[in-house]
N, C-alpha and C positions, 0 to 999 in steps of 0.2 A: 720306542728309540727312534731318533732321525737316523736315517742309513748316511753315512758320510762318503763324501767323494772323494777319492785319492788323485784321482788321473781326470785331466782334462783334454781332449780333441779339438784340434780348429780346423776348419778348411774355408778359404773364401772365393772370392771372385778376385782376377788378375789386375782390375781396376782400383783395387784399394778399399779402404774403409772409408765414409763420409765421418765427418767431424761427429756428427751425432751417434755413430757408429763406435767410434773410437771412443768416448765419452762414457758410452753404456759398457762397454764391453771393460773398460778399465775398472768401473765399480763392480760389475758380474766377477771379474778375476779376484778384485780386492776382496769381495763378500765369500766368494769359495775358499780363497785361502785362509781366510780367518776363521771358516768352516772345517779346514784340514786338508785342503787340497793341495799336495806336493808335486806335483808332474803337470807341465803342460807340453802337448805333444802335438806338432804341425808337419806339414809337407813343404816347410821352406821353399817357397813358389812365389814369385815377385806379386805385388798387391798386396792383400790383405791378409796373408800369411805371414809375410815381412812386417808389416804393420801391428798384427797380434804379437807378434814374437818381441816386438819392442816394449808393448805393455807387460805382457808377460813376465818378462826378465825382470821385473821390479819385485813380482811377487812368488814366484815358483822354480823349480828347476825345469830347464828345457831339454826336450829330446827333440830330434829333428828325422824325419822319414824324407830323405831328398827325392826330388822328382826323377824320373828316367831321363827326361828330356831336360838336359842340364842349363838348355837355353833359357828355359822357364823358372831357372832357380834361382833366389836372392840371395845365396852364401849368407844366410847367418850363422854367427858363433855358438855353440852349444857344449856342455863335457860330453855328451853323448848323441852322436848320428848313427 
């Protein structure tokens, strides 16, 4: 029996995702959702975390773990912070 992934964690560069990375992450998160993933967690940093948030909110509940340095924070919205 295949083990189900329930939670997905993400961290990435402050430079953001390339268009290829954006597309591949969108496909991956859609697939993971279809296989039972319910939650996407990220650090709410500027760049790739913010990009990934925009993708993930289409597929899963978002949980944010804000950075200690608020100057690096993207201030994305989520029900759980």
